[in-house]
N, C-alpha and C positions, 0 to 999 in steps of 0.2 A: 491396668498398668502394673508392671512388676516393680518391686522395690529395687533401689540402686544396689549394685554389687559392692561388697565391702572392700576397703582399700587393701592393697597387697601387704602381706606380713613382712616385717623387717627381717633381714638375714639373721639366721641363728648364730649364736656365738660358738660355732663349731670349728671344724678344720678349715683353714683358709680364710676365715673372716677376720682374723687378727691383723691389725695394721703393723707393718714392720717399721719400727722407728730407728733402726740402725744401732741402737745400744741395747745389748742384752743385760739382764740383771748381773750376770757374772762380770761383764765389762765395766759396769758401773761400780761394782764392788772392788775390782782391780784398780780403777782410777781413784776411788776413795782411799784405798790402802796406800797408793803411791803419793797421794796428796798429804796424807797424815805422816808418812815417812819423811817427806820433804820438809814438812813443818818441824818435825823432831830434829832433823839434821840442821835446819836453820837455827833452831833454838840452841843446839849444842855448839854450833859455830859461834853464835853470839856470846855464849858463856865463855868459850875459849878466848875470844877477842877481849871480853871483859876482864878475864883473869890476866891476860897479857898486859892490858892497860893498867891493872893494879900493880903489877911488877914494875912497869915503867914509871908509875906514879910515885913509887917510893923514893926515886931520885929527885923529886920535886921539893920545893921548900915546904916548910910546915904549913904555912897558910894555904898554899895551892893544894897540898895533899888533903887538908881538911875540907876544902871546897869540893874536891873530887869525891871524897867519901860521902859528903852530904848529897851530892848528885846521885850516887848509887843508892843511898838510903831512901830516896824518894820512890823507888820502885818497890814492887811487891816482895816482901821478905820470904814468903812461902815458896816462891819459885826457886830461890837460891838453895833452899834446903834439899830440894829434889834433884838438883843438877848433878850432884855426885852419884846419885843412884841410877841415873839414866843409862850409863854405859857399864853397869856392873857385869854384864855377860861378856863384854869384851875383855875384862880383866880376869875372868875366871879360867879355870883349867881347861874346860871344854866349852865349845860354842853352845848357845842356848838350845838349839834344835838337835845338836849332835851328841847330847849327853847320853852315855850308855845306860842301858837298863840296869837296875840293881841286881847284882848276882848273875849277870849274863855270862861272865867268863867262868864262874864256878859251875854253872849248869852244864856246860859242854864237857867238863871233866867227869862229872858224876853220871852223865847220861849213858846208859848201856844200850847198845844197838840190838835190835831183834835178830834172832837167828831162825826165824820162821821160814819153813820150806813148804810151799803149797802142796796139797795132795796130788795135784795133777802129775807131778813127776814120779810119784811112787804108785800110780794106778796100774793095776794088772787086770786084764780082762779075765772074767771067770770062765768063758768058753773059748777054747782055742779055735782059731779060724783055719779050717782045712779046705782043700779044693772041693771036697764032696759037699760041704755045706753051702757052696755057691753054685751047686748043680753043674759042676764041671767034672767030667770023668776022665 
């Protein structure tokens, strides 16, 4: 009697064996970026609403204003320190990603263009071609 045959091998992790789950790594990174951007925008909007509420609260009576300030102090004070820094790039002269390279305008003025002419145009054959050299009489 012969021994039983071994079980079949599992498919190799090569081409075509990967399951397609619909989301690539790039799509996941893009979704993560937009989620983070939305969170930042919501925080910024919340800070603007809070600042507007402070302006409106100045018209309240002293007792109401103190209660309002106490309710704001219950939150994390570290967050408020960073709120002014969040939109620094919006207030700068250039956009964050469009900032010109240092010295880019000066480099064009100083750059001299090459006057190189390839030898192909000045090539002269050493033996002139005559009809006799082509065996034509």
